[in-house]
C-alpha positions as CSV (number, residue, x, y, z in Angstrom):
1,M,198.5,46.3,-50.2
2,T,197.1,43.5,-52.3
3,L,193.7,43.6,-53.9
4,P,191.5,40.5,-53.6
5,T,191.4,37.7,-56.1
6,Y,187.9,36.6,-57.2
7,W,187.4,32.9,-57.8
8,C,184.3,32.4,-59.9
9,W,181.9,29.5,-59.8
10,A,180.8,30.3,-63.3
11,L,183.1,31.3,-66.2
12,P,183.6,35.1,-66.0
13,L,182.4,37.1,-68.9
14,G,182.7,40.7,-70.0
15,D,184.9,43.0,-67.9
16,A,185.5,40.1,-65.5
17,A,187.0,37.9,-68.3
18,T,189.6,40.6,-69.1
19,D,190.5,41.2,-65.4
20,A,193.3,38.8,-64.3
21,R,191.9,38.8,-60.8
22,Y,188.7,37.0,-61.8
23,I,189.6,33.3,-62.2
24,P,187.2,30.5,-63.0
25,M,187.2,27.5,-60.6
26,V,187.8,24.1,-62.1
27,P,186.5,21.8,-63.3
28,D,183.6,23.5,-65.1
29,S,180.5,24.1,-63.0
30,S,178.6,21.2,-64.8
31,A,181.6,18.8,-64.5
32,R,182.4,19.5,-60.9
33,I,179.1,17.9,-59.7
34,V,180.4,14.5,-58.6
35,T,178.0,11.8,-59.9
36,I,177.5,8.2,-58.8
37,G,180.3,6.0,-60.3
38,E,182.5,8.9,-61.2
39,T,186.1,8.1,-60.3
40,G,188.8,10.3,-59.0
41,A,190.6,9.8,-62.3
42,D,187.5,10.9,-64.2
43,L,187.3,14.2,-62.3
44,A,191.1,14.8,-62.5
45,T,191.0,14.6,-66.3
46,A,188.0,17.0,-66.4
47,T,190.0,19.4,-64.2
48,T,193.1,19.4,-66.2
49,D,191.2,19.6,-69.5
50,D,189.6,22.9,-68.3
51,I,193.0,24.1,-67.0
52,V,194.4,23.7,-70.5
53,G,191.3,24.9,-72.3
54,W,191.0,28.0,-70.3
55,G,194.8,28.7,-70.3
56,L,195.1,28.8,-66.5
57,G,198.7,29.2,-65.1
58,E,200.5,29.0,-61.9
59,G,198.4,30.3,-59.0
60,E,195.2,30.1,-61.0
61,V,194.0,26.6,-60.2
62,G,191.2,26.7,-57.7
63,I,189.6,23.3,-57.5
64,T,186.0,22.8,-56.2
65,F,184.1,19.6,-56.0
66,N,180.3,19.8,-55.7
67,G,178.6,16.9,-54.1
68,W,181.8,15.1,-53.2
69,G,181.3,12.8,-50.1
70,Y,177.5,13.1,-50.1
71,A,175.5,10.1,-48.9
72,G,174.6,8.0,-52.0
73,R,177.5,9.4,-54.0
74,D,181.0,8.1,-54.7
75,P,182.8,8.3,-52.4
76,E,180.5,8.4,-49.4
77,L,182.7,10.1,-46.8
78,Y,179.8,10.7,-44.5
79,R,176.8,8.5,-43.8
80,H,178.6,5.5,-45.3
81,P,176.3,2.4,-45.0
82,S,179.2,0.4,-43.3
83,D,179.5,3.2,-40.7
84,A,175.8,2.8,-39.6
85,L,174.9,2.4,-36.0
86,T,173.8,-0.9,-34.5
87,N,170.2,0.0,-35.3
88,G,171.1,0.3,-39.0
89,D,170.9,4.1,-39.1
90,A,173.8,5.6,-41.1
91,T,172.3,9.1,-41.3
92,Q,172.9,9.8,-37.6
93,S,176.3,8.1,-37.1
94,P,179.3,10.1,-35.9
95,F,181.7,7.3,-37.0
96,F,183.5,7.6,-40.3
97,A,186.2,4.9,-40.7
98,N,184.7,3.3,-43.8
99,G,183.8,6.5,-45.4
100,I,187.3,7.8,-44.8
101,A,188.9,4.7,-46.3
102,D,186.8,5.0,-49.5
103,S,187.4,8.7,-49.8
104,R,191.2,8.3,-49.4
105,A,191.1,5.7,-52.2
106,W,189.2,8.2,-54.4
107,I,191.5,11.1,-53.7
108,R,194.6,9.0,-54.3
109,D,193.0,8.1,-57.7
110,Y,192.4,11.8,-58.4
111,I,196.0,12.8,-57.4
112,Q,197.6,10.0,-59.4
113,Q,195.7,10.9,-62.6
114,Y,196.3,14.6,-62.1
115,V,200.1,14.0,-61.8
116,A,200.0,11.7,-64.8
117,N,198.3,14.4,-66.8
118,Q,201.0,16.9,-65.7
119,A,203.7,14.5,-66.9
120,A,202.0,14.3,-70.3
121,N,201.5,18.1,-70.4
122,P,204.1,20.0,-68.3
123,S,202.1,23.3,-68.8
124,I,199.5,22.1,-66.3
125,P,200.4,23.8,-62.9
126,D,199.9,22.4,-59.4
127,P,196.6,23.2,-57.7
128,T,196.4,26.5,-55.9
129,A,193.5,25.6,-53.6
130,F,191.0,22.9,-52.9
131,W,187.7,24.5,-51.8
132,M,185.4,21.6,-51.0
133,D,181.7,22.1,-51.3
134,Y,180.4,19.5,-48.9
135,E,177.3,21.1,-47.2
136,E,176.1,18.1,-45.2
137,A,179.3,17.6,-43.3
138,F,178.5,19.9,-40.4
139,F,176.0,18.1,-38.2
140,V,174.1,19.6,-35.4
141,A,173.3,17.8,-32.2
142,A,169.5,18.1,-32.7
143,Q,169.8,15.3,-35.3
144,F,171.4,12.9,-32.9
145,V,169.0,13.1,-29.9
146,T,167.0,10.0,-30.7
147,N,170.0,7.9,-31.5
148,W,172.3,9.1,-28.7
149,S,171.8,5.9,-26.6
150,F,172.8,3.7,-29.6
151,I,175.9,6.0,-30.2
152,K,177.1,5.6,-26.7
153,A,176.5,1.9,-26.6
154,D,178.4,1.4,-29.9
155,P,181.8,-0.4,-29.4
156,R,183.4,2.2,-31.6
157,W,182.7,4.8,-28.9
158,A,185.9,3.8,-27.2
159,T,188.0,2.5,-30.1
160,E,187.6,4.6,-33.2
161,V,189.6,7.8,-33.5
162,C,187.1,10.5,-34.5
163,F,188.8,13.7,-33.5
164,F,192.1,15.6,-34.0
165,G,194.7,14.5,-31.4
166,K,193.8,10.8,-31.8
167,R,190.8,11.1,-29.6
168,T,187.8,8.8,-29.4
169,W,184.3,9.7,-28.3
170,A,185.1,8.1,-25.0
171,D,188.1,10.4,-24.7
172,V,185.9,13.5,-25.4
173,D,183.3,12.2,-23.0
174,T,186.0,12.2,-20.3
175,E,187.1,15.6,-21.3
176,Y,183.7,17.3,-21.4
177,T,181.3,15.0,-19.5
178,L,178.8,14.8,-22.3
179,G,175.9,13.3,-20.5
180,D,172.5,12.5,-22.2
181,P,169.8,14.7,-23.7
182,P,167.2,15.4,-21.0
183,D,164.4,14.7,-23.5
184,P,165.5,11.7,-25.7
185,G,162.5,12.1,-27.9
186,G,162.9,15.8,-28.4
187,N,165.1,18.0,-30.6
188,G,167.9,20.4,-29.9
189,G,165.7,23.0,-28.2
190,G,163.9,23.4,-24.9
191,V,165.4,21.3,-22.1
192,N,167.9,19.9,-24.6
193,T,169.4,23.3,-25.4
194,A,172.4,23.1,-23.1
195,W,173.2,19.5,-24.2
196,N,172.8,20.6,-27.9
197,N,175.3,23.5,-27.4
198,L,177.8,21.1,-25.9
199,I,177.6,18.3,-28.5
200,T,177.2,20.3,-31.7
201,P,180.8,21.7,-31.8
202,L,182.1,18.2,-31.2
203,L,180.1,16.8,-34.1
204,K,181.5,19.6,-36.2
205,E,185.1,18.7,-35.2
206,A,184.4,15.0,-35.9
207,S,183.2,15.8,-39.4
208,A,186.1,18.1,-40.0
209,F,188.5,15.4,-38.8
210,A,186.9,13.0,-41.3
211,L,187.2,15.5,-44.1
212,S,190.9,16.1,-43.2
213,R,191.7,12.4,-43.1
214,G,189.6,11.6,-46.2
215,C,190.9,14.3,-48.4
216,F,193.0,17.2,-47.2
217,E,195.9,15.1,-45.7
218,L,196.5,13.5,-49.0
219,V,196.1,16.7,-51.0
220,T,198.6,18.7,-48.8
221,A,201.0,15.8,-48.8
222,Q,201.2,15.9,-52.6
223,W,201.1,19.7,-52.9
224,Q,202.5,21.3,-49.8
225,R,201.6,24.9,-50.6
226,V,197.9,24.2,-51.6
227,K,195.1,26.0,-49.6
228,T,192.3,23.8,-48.3
229,A,188.9,24.6,-46.9
230,N,185.3,23.4,-46.8
231,W,182.2,25.4,-47.3
232,K,180.5,25.1,-44.0
233,T,176.8,25.7,-43.7
234,T,174.0,25.1,-41.2
235,H,171.5,23.6,-43.6
236,L,169.0,20.9,-42.6
237,G,166.5,23.5,-41.4
238,L,168.6,24.9,-38.6
239,E,170.0,28.0,-40.0
240,T,171.8,30.5,-37.8
241,N,169.5,33.0,-36.1
242,N,166.4,31.1,-37.2
243,V,166.3,33.0,-40.5
244,S,165.5,31.7,-43.9
245,F,168.1,30.6,-46.4
246,E,169.0,34.1,-47.4
247,Y,172.6,34.8,-46.7
248,A,175.1,37.2,-48.2
249,A,178.4,35.6,-47.2
250,D,179.4,32.1,-46.1
251,V,182.8,32.3,-44.6
252,Q,185.2,29.4,-44.5
253,Y,188.7,29.3,-42.9
254,H,191.7,27.1,-43.4
255,G,193.2,24.7,-41.0
256,T,190.4,22.9,-39.3
257,H,188.3,23.2,-42.4
258,Q,185.3,24.8,-40.7
259,G,183.7,28.2,-40.9
260,V,181.2,30.6,-39.7
261,V,178.1,31.4,-41.7
262,L,176.9,35.0,-42.1
263,Y,173.2,35.3,-42.7
264,A,171.5,38.6,-43.4
265,S,168.7,40.2,-45.3
266,S,169.8,43.8,-44.7
267,F,173.0,45.9,-45.0
268,A,173.0,46.8,-41.3
269,S,172.6,43.2,-40.0
270,L,175.2,41.9,-42.4
271,Q,177.6,44.6,-41.4
272,G,177.1,43.7,-37.7
273,Q,177.7,40.0,-38.4
274,W,180.9,40.7,-40.3
275,D,182.3,42.8,-37.5
276,S,181.3,40.4,-34.7
277,E,182.1,37.1,-36.4
278,M,185.2,38.1,-38.4
279,G,186.6,40.2,-35.7
280,S,186.4,37.4,-33.2
281,V,189.8,36.5,-31.9
282,S,188.7,32.9,-31.4
283,L,188.5,32.2,-35.2
284,P,191.7,31.0,-37.0
285,K,192.8,32.9,-40.0
286,P,193.0,33.2,-43.0
287,Y,189.4,33.2,-44.2
288,S,187.9,32.9,-47.6
289,P,184.3,34.2,-47.9
290,W,181.8,32.8,-50.3
291,I,179.8,35.7,-51.7
292,Q,176.5,35.2,-53.5
293,F,175.4,37.3,-56.4
294,I,172.4,39.4,-55.8
295,G,169.4,37.4,-56.8
296,E,170.9,34.0,-56.0
297,G,169.5,32.0,-53.1
298,G,167.1,34.8,-52.2
299,V,169.7,37.6,-51.7
300,T,167.6,40.4,-53.1
301,A,167.3,42.9,-50.2
302,L,170.6,44.7,-50.9
303,T,171.7,46.7,-54.0
304,V,174.9,45.5,-55.8
305,D,176.7,48.6,-54.6
306,D,175.8,48.2,-51.0
307,Y,176.4,44.5,-51.1
308,L,179.9,44.8,-52.5
309,S,180.8,47.8,-50.5
310,L,180.2,45.7,-47.4
311,N,181.6,42.3,-48.5
312,V,184.6,43.5,-50.5
313,T,185.7,46.3,-48.1
314,R,185.2,44.1,-45.0
315,S,187.3,41.4,-46.7
316,M,190.1,43.8,-47.4
317,L,190.0,45.2,-43.8
318,Y,190.3,41.7,-42.4
319,G,193.3,40.9,-44.7
320,I,191.4,38.4,-46.9
321,E,193.1,37.6,-50.2
322,D,190.6,35.2,-51.8
323,I,186.9,36.0,-52.4
324,L,184.8,33.1,-53.8
325,L,181.8,34.0,-56.0
326,W,179.0,31.6,-56.0
327,G,176.5,31.5,-58.8
328,D,176.1,34.0,-61.6
329,P,175.2,37.7,-61.7
330,V,171.4,38.5,-61.7
331,G,169.7,37.2,-64.9
332,D,171.2,35.2,-67.7
333,S,174.8,34.5,-67.0
334,A,175.5,34.8,-70.7
335,V,174.7,38.5,-70.7
336,E,178.0,40.2,-70.2
337,A,176.3,43.4,-69.0
338,N,175.5,41.7,-65.7
339,W,179.1,40.8,-65.1
340,N,180.1,44.3,-66.0
341,V,177.8,45.8,-63.4
342,W,179.2,43.5,-60.8
343,V,182.9,44.2,-61.7
344,A,182.3,48.0,-61.7
345,A,180.7,47.9,-58.2
346,A,183.5,45.7,-56.9
347,R,186.2,48.1,-58.2
348,T,184.4,51.0,-56.5
349,A,184.4,49.0,-53.3
350,E,188.1,48.2,-53.7
351,V,188.8,52.0,-53.9
352,V,186.9,52.5,-50.7
353,G,188.7,49.6,-49.0
354,T,192.1,50.8,-50.1
355,A,191.4,54.3,-48.7
356,Q,190.2,52.8,-45.4
357,L,193.3,50.6,-45.1
358,R,195.6,53.5,-45.8
359,A,193.9,55.6,-43.1
360,I,194.4,52.8,-40.6
361,E,198.1,52.4,-41.6
362,E,198.6,56.2,-41.3
363,A,196.9,56.2,-37.9
364,D,199.0,53.3,-36.7
365,E,202.2,55.0,-37.9
366,M,201.2,58.3,-36.2
367,S,200.3,56.5,-32.9
368,N,203.8,55.0,-32.7
369,K,205.8,58.0,-34.2
370,A,206.7,59.4,-30.8
371,A,207.8,56.1,-29.5
372,Q,210.0,55.6,-32.5
373,T,212.0,58.9,-32.1
374,Y,213.3,58.8,-28.5
375,I,216.5,60.7,-27.9
376,K,218.2,60.6,-24.4
377,H,221.3,61.8,-22.7
378,P,223.6,59.0,-21.4
379,S,222.7,60.0,-17.8
380,E,219.0,60.4,-18.3
381,V,216.4,57.9,-17.3
382,R,213.5,58.0,-19.8
383,V,210.0,56.4,-19.7
384,A,209.1,54.9,-23.1
385,T,205.7,53.9,-24.2
386,V,204.8,51.4,-27.0
387,S,201.1,51.4,-28.0
388,F,199.4,48.3,-29.4
389,K,196.1,50.1,-29.8
390,H,195.8,49.4,-33.6
391,K,197.0,45.8,-33.4
392,L,194.5,44.7,-30.7
393,S,191.3,42.9,-31.7
394,S,188.0,44.4,-30.5
395,G,187.7,43.9,-26.7
396,D,191.2,42.6,-26.4
397,G,194.0,43.9,-24.1
398,I,197.6,43.3,-23.0
399,T,198.1,40.7,-20.3
400,G,200.9,38.9,-18.5
401,T,204.5,40.1,-18.4
402,P,205.7,41.9,-21.5
403,T,209.4,41.7,-22.4
404,V,211.7,44.4,-23.8
405,V,215.1,43.7,-25.5
406,A,217.6,46.2,-26.7
407,A,219.8,45.6,-29.8
408,P,222.7,46.2,-29.5
409,S,222.9,45.6,-25.8
410,G,223.8,48.5,-23.6
411,P,220.9,50.4,-22.1
412,T,219.2,49.1,-18.9
413,I,215.6,48.3,-19.3
414,S,213.5,48.3,-16.1
415,S,210.0,48.8,-14.6
416,I,208.3,47.0,-17.5
417,Q,204.5,47.2,-17.1
418,I,201.2,47.4,-18.9
419,N,199.8,51.0,-18.7
420,T,197.4,51.5,-15.9
421,V,196.2,54.9,-17.0
422,A,195.2,56.1,-20.4
423,V,197.9,57.6,-22.6
424,N,196.9,60.7,-24.5
425,G,199.9,62.3,-26.2
426,E,200.3,64.2,-29.4
427,Y,200.9,61.0,-31.4
428,I,200.3,58.1,-28.9
429,N,196.8,57.3,-27.7
430,A,196.1,54.1,-25.8
431,A,193.4,53.1,-23.3
432,V,194.3,51.3,-20.1
433,G,195.8,47.9,-21.0
434,E,196.7,48.8,-24.6
435,A,200.3,49.9,-24.2
436,V,203.6,48.7,-22.6
437,Q,205.7,51.2,-20.6
438,F,209.2,50.9,-19.3
439,T,212.2,53.0,-18.2
440,V,215.5,53.2,-20.2
441,S,218.8,54.3,-18.6
442,G,222.4,54.2,-19.7
443,G,223.6,53.5,-23.2
444,T,226.7,54.6,-25.2
445,D,226.9,58.2,-26.5
446,G,226.3,58.2,-30.3
447,T,224.6,54.8,-30.5
448,A,221.1,54.1,-31.8
449,Y,219.3,51.2,-30.2
450,R,216.3,49.2,-31.5
451,L,214.0,48.1,-28.6
452,T,211.7,45.1,-29.3
453,V,208.6,44.8,-27.1
454,V,206.8,41.4,-27.0
455,A,203.3,41.3,-25.4
456,T,200.6,38.7,-25.0
457,T,196.9,39.6,-25.4
458,T,193.9,38.4,-23.5
459,G,192.8,36.7,-26.7
460,G,196.0,34.6,-26.9
461,E,197.8,36.5,-29.6
462,T,201.5,37.5,-29.4
463,L,202.2,41.0,-30.6
464,V,205.5,42.7,-31.3
465,G,206.2,46.4,-31.1
466,L,209.4,48.3,-32.1
467,T,210.8,51.6,-30.9
468,D,214.1,53.3,-31.5
469,I,216.1,55.3,-29.0
470,T,219.3,57.2,-29.7
471,V,221.8,58.1,-26.9
472,E,223.4,61.6,-27.4
473,D,225.5,63.8,-25.2
474,E,224.2,67.2,-26.3
475,A,227.2,68.9,-24.7
């Protein structure tokens, strides 16, 4: 069981500074704001200077750029003037070819300088993670209503690759039948709601594709083991659930570089969002949640203890290894006491999370104990049950045709099925559709067999269960 690592936006002080799991992100919070005219080489040197100055070692280099790719910055990944629509509007253009080209040149410059600095000082380790902080990247369809006719008429609609899988907007149109907003002069609500809900995920994929091409492809080609993700938000006045900018955790995940935002002003609402959003089988894993300090960005409704008991324990329960801390503790960040309050509350939450995880593991072990201790006579035919109750996501079940394989070979496995009635034994408990049952016959006296059960879930996961059976002639 691994406790979380806390990546800090600000330089940790007090008890956080003496705890190896609190690691400052690089470059320094003032230097990581990418300014106009700042080159990749400039920022690479600022990064490696802080790595050396702070004595960061292998596994301790979490790189964050603030403002990278913004319109009017260098590079302009999104809203690049040369990617504007035919009406001259670059702010509502879903085409990124020129922005991608400039961004790739900037990232190459960054990588080249970083590697050169490593050659000059071999103590500089490879990056552990690139956590991009590009907040404007995730567009919503409401912004594109008035320009939709220009977008569809643009020649790049059928020629420029804007999606993963080498797809153009024309390809996506064929795939989803995008249509037009019923009210071209409106926004994303009202009669445009259904259209908005169809277009918005595609715009997010297009922006994620641009970020992948413009940055992450080059970063992961240079450093194969580096983690990559972007801080996804729903800014621009269209926050989730129509609430104000008062959120407690902003969750990003790796792979497609998108995320799900968790907004809440109370413990109960935040707890519900964690369980519904993070428990969703449709979201790729792993995640890395950005957690604000109480007092930052309007997060004031929760106490430090409640706030951390939720965010830290939920992170542990969902197997999250990295927690990203945005901002400073309440008050002056130079006051070490504020950090100490935070660290003490986090450690208390970790104790709670550890206890909950152990309870889950013990329950899982007990639920499968009976299935792991089958003993049968060579002439007996036994019915075995393997429960997947504690591996299934909420609302999920076993589907399809499970398989069972014995090693070494010998016993005959037959009548494999998903349980159609609830199982309520001394150790095994499974609702309908949560277990696999089968019959076992034959086998050689004195031989122990390991049976491997593979099952597919309704959520698309593949689960593996193990059970042991020993054949003994008691006579």
